[in-house]
N, C-alpha and C positions, 0 to 999 in steps of 0.2 A: 866325596866324603859320604860315609855311611851315616844315616840319620835315624833317630828314634821316632818312628811314625806310629802314632797311637790311634786306633780306630774304635777301641772298646775301652770304657772306663776301667782303669786298673783297680779301683776300689769296689765298685758294685757290679761291674760287668755289663752295664747298660751300653747300648749303641747310640743312645740319644745324647750326643755331645755336640756342642756348638761353639762358635767363636765367642771369646770373652773380651780380649784386649790384645793389642800389639805393643811390645816393649822393645826398646833398643838396648843393646849391650854397651852401655856407656863406659864400662870399666876397661874393656880390652879391645874388642873388634869393631865396635860401632855397627854391627849387623842388627837387623830387626828379626824378632821371633814372635810367633803367635802363641797366645795362651788360649787353651780350650777349657770349657767348663761342662761337667756332666749335668744334664737337666734333671736327673733323678736324685743324686746324692750331693750335688753341688761341689764335688771335688774339682780343683783347678790344676792344670798341668801344662807344661811347655811342650809344644808340638815341634817336631823336626829338629830337636837338639842333636848335636853330634853324639854318637854312641860312646860308651865308656872308654873304649880303646883309642878314640880319636879326639876326645874333648880336652886333652892335656894342654893344648896351645892356648886355650881360653883362660887358663890359670897362670900362664907364663908372662907375668908382669911384675915388676919390682914393687908395685903398690898393693899386691894381693896379700893382705896383712897376716892372715892366718898361716901363710907359708913363709913369708919373707921376714916377718916381725918388724916391718919398717915403722919408723916414727916420723917419716916425711910428711910435712903438712900439719896444720893445726887440727884437722879432723882426726887423723891417725894418732896424734898426740893425746887427744881427748879419749880415744879408744883405749889407749894404754892406761890412762888414769882410771878409767872405769873398770878395766879388766883386773887391775890390781885389787880393787875393792871387791869385785865380784868373785874372784878366786876363793876368798875366805867364805863368802856367802854360799857358794856352790858346795864347798866342802862341808859346811855346816848342814846344808840341806840334805846331802847324801847321808851323813851320820844320823840325822834326825829321822829321815824317812826309812832308812834301813834298820834302825834300832840297833846299830852296831857301832862300837868305838873303833873297831878295826875288822878287816875282812879282806876278801879278794875282789878286786875291781878291774873291769875291762873298759878302757876309754877308747871309743872308736872315733876316728878322725881327730886324732890327738893334736894335729897341727905341730907347733914348735914345742909342745910338751909341758906347758905351764900348769895346766890342771893336773895332769898325771903326776908331775913333780910335787904339787901341793898335797895330793893324797899320800904319796910316798913319805913325805915329811911328817905326816900325821900317823904313820905306822901301818899303813895299808900295804898289802901285797898287790903290786900294780902290773898289769899288762896293758899295752897301748898299741894301737894300729893307726897307721897313717899312710896314705897313698903316695904323697909327694916325697921324693927322695931328699930334696934339699931340706925340708922340714924335719925329716928323720935325722939327718946329719946335725942340724941345729940342736935338737933335743939330746943327742948323744954328746955333743961338745959342751953344752951348757949345763945339762942336768945328769949326765951319765946314764941316760935312759936308753934301754935297748928296745926302741920302737920298731915293731914289725910291719911288713907291708900287708896289703889287703888280703893276700892269699891265706894269711894266718888265721883268718876268721873261721875257716872250715877245719882247722887242725886241732883246736882246743877240745879237750874231753868234755863229754856231756855233764851238765850240772856242776860246773867248777867255779862259777862266779856268784858272789852275793849281790853284786851290783854291776850293771852295764850302763854306761853313759854315752850319749851322743849330743854334744853341744853344737848346735847349728850344723849338723851333718846329714840328718835324715833327708833333707831336701836335695842333697847332692847324689844320693844313691840310686843308681839305675834300677837295680833288681830288688825292688821293695818286697815282693812276695818271699823271695829267698831269705833276705836278711831278717824279716820279721819271724819267719819260722825258725831261723837259727837262734834268735834271741831266746825263744822259748826253750830250746834244747840246752843252751849254755847256762841258763840261770838255775840256781837251786830252787827248791819248792817255795821257799820264803823270800827268794831274791826279788829285786826290783829293777825295773827298766826306767831310766831317767832320760827324757827326750826334750831338748829345747829347739824350737823352730820359730821362724817368723810367722806372724799371724796376719793372713791376708784379709781378715775381717776387722783389722785394727783401725783406730782413729786415723793414723798417719797413712795407712794404705788407701783408705777412702778419700783422704784429702789429695794425695799426690797422684793417684791412679797410675797411668802408664809411666810416670816418672819415679814411682816408689822404688827406692834403691834396693829394697829387700826382695823384689822380684828377681833381680840379679841373673837375668837370662844370659847365656844358656846354662850357666853353672847350677842354678836352681831348677831342677826338673819338676818338682812338686811344690804346691803352694797350699799349705794347710790352714784350716781354721780349727777352733776348739771342737767343733762337731765332727769334722772329717778325720782328725787325728784319733779321736775316740773310736770312730768306726773302724779305723785300721787296727787298733788294739783289739777290739772285740772280735774282729774277723780272725785273729790269730791267737785267741784264747787268753787275752789279757783283760783285766778290768782297770778302769781309770781310778786311781786311789787319791790323787791330789793334783791340783793345778796351782801354779805360782806365776804371777806376772813378772815380766822383766822390763820395768818402766824405763830404765836407763837406755835401753836399746833405741827408744824413740828419738833421743837426742842425736846419736850417731847417724841413724838412718835418715832423719830429717835434714841434717846438715848435708849429707850426700845427695839427697833428693833435691834440695835447693840448688846445689851445684849442677846437677843434671838438667835442671830447668833453665840453667843459664842466668840465674838471678844474681844480682850484686849482693855482697855481704852474706854469703850462704851460711857462714858460721852463726851470725846473729839471728838471721831468719830461722835457721834450723833450731837454734836454742829456744826461740819463742814458740815454735810449733811443738818442740819437745815438752815444754811446760804445759801446753794445752793438752797434749797427749797424756802426760803424767796425770793431770786432774781427771781426764776421761777414764783412765784405768783405775783410779781410786773409786770412782762412782760405779764402774762396771769393769771388773778385771778382764773380762772377755774382750775388751777393746785394747788391751795392752799390745804394744808393737811386736813383742815376742812373748812366748809363753813356755814355761817349763811344765812338762807332764810327767807324773809318776805313775807307772803301771805295775800291777802285780799279776801273777799268774792266777787264773781261775782254779779253784781247788775242787 
């Protein structure tokens, strides 16, 4: 198997990188993967993950919710309840931050198409990209969405989107330099980039350490903090315009993390930790389990 071996920090170019933590792929393979951390900029990344062309088998499980839409188990049931609420919140955020009631939006990593459909129903012209074929089929059958495969990203004309969204997708993308440069090309001058990613500096990440479910190795290649995601934007000509916490994510992630620790009653234990994480994010939103970042192009 070909692996993504990283010797130089992808963010700052430093060669001063060191061992951070070892995590197990509890979700699919039960394999162990090492996380490295740059000593200069503190960016964290997964070492020796399968390359993009070979990582598909690590997504091939009926429990991978963004592809299968499964409601199996109480944790996934909670995920669906929260998603129904968050779809409206995400749409409202896009409208508020873009200052547009309608426009043209590209949703990258659209999964089974729920968010793309929510924006379509609000009158937006929607394009969507999703790598997984099964998820694309689901979006077509349930929402009549023509979701394109990942190759389409390079085929759209320059400056054609008012908004580009990535909801828990950036951490999966192998070629970060290429996609960040492409975002700048595809957005209009007043366009916005909306990125939601797990926060490895969160309350729950610090509590669960190697059991933190949002490390999700090897599917998650990159592990962002508020500081490092801002550096990625600045590197590619973006300024950070807004940050929004996603406190609900702490409940889902904590429940999974308790399960991975082998604890009894993971739902209730995770619920309790989720409450603590919620209060932590109220005091300091940079401690939220996941964060939404809104970027604008530098003028």
